[in-house]
C-alpha positions in Angstrom: 21.9 25.2 -5.7 18.3 26.4 -5.4 17.4 23.9 -8.1 18.9 21.0 -6.1 16.8 22.0 -3.0 13.7 22.3 -5.2 14.4 18.8 -6.7 14.9 17.3 -3.3 11.7 18.9 -1.9 9.8 17.6 -5.0 11.2 14.1 -4.5 10.3 14.1 -0.8 6.8 15.3 -1.6 6.3 12.7 -4.3 7.5 10.0 -1.8 5.0 11.3 0.8 2.1 11.3 -1.7 3.0 7.8 -2.9 3.2 6.5 0.7 -0.1 8.1 1.6 -1.8 6.5 -1.5 -0.4 3.1 -0.6 -1.5 3.5 3.0 -5.0 4.6 1.9 -5.2 1.6 -0.4 -4.1 -0.7 2.4 -6.7 0.8 4.8 -9.5 0.4 2.2 -8.4 -3.2 1.6 -8.5 -3.9 5.4 -11.9 -2.3 5.7 -13.1 -4.5 2.8 -11.7 -7.5 4.5 -13.5 -6.6 7.7 -16.7 -6.1 5.8 -16.3 -9.4 4.0 -15.7 -11.2 7.3 -18.8 -9.6 8.8 -20.9 -10.7 5.8 -19.3 -14.2 6.0 -18.6 -14.4 2.3 -15.4 -16.3 1.7 -15.0 -15.2 -1.9 -15.1 -11.5 -1.0 -12.7 -12.1 2.0 -10.2 -13.8 -0.3 -10.4 -10.9 -2.8 -10.0 -8.3 -0.1 -7.0 -10.0 1.5 -5.4 -10.3 -1.9 -5.9 -6.5 -2.4 -4.4 -5.9 1.0 -1.3 -7.9 0.0 -0.9 -5.8 -3.2 -1.1 -2.6 -1.1 1.6 -4.0 1.2 3.8 -4.9 -1.7 3.4 -1.4 -3.1 4.3 0.1 0.2 7.6 -1.8 0.1 8.3 -0.7 -3.5 8.3 2.9 -2.5 11.4 2.7 -0.4 13.1 0.4 -2.9 12.6 2.8 -5.9 13.7 5.7 -3.7 17.0 4.0 -3.0 17.7 2.9 -6.6 16.7 6.2 -8.2 19.8 8.0 -9.6 20.4 11.5 -8.3 20.5 14.4 -10.8 23.8 16.2 -11.2 
């Protein structure tokens, strides 16, 4: 029983860490997009918005994998 609780806590912690990393990546991408807009360089802006899209996609994947992941018995 204790093992189950530890596993659950570990999964929840991993999920929080993954979400934090995804949010940090998204924030950095948004900052890069803002900086690119300020410097008025369209190439950098496109690259930054693409990175932001990837961060958003990763954020969606976290909940998807959490649902699909089989539970240990």
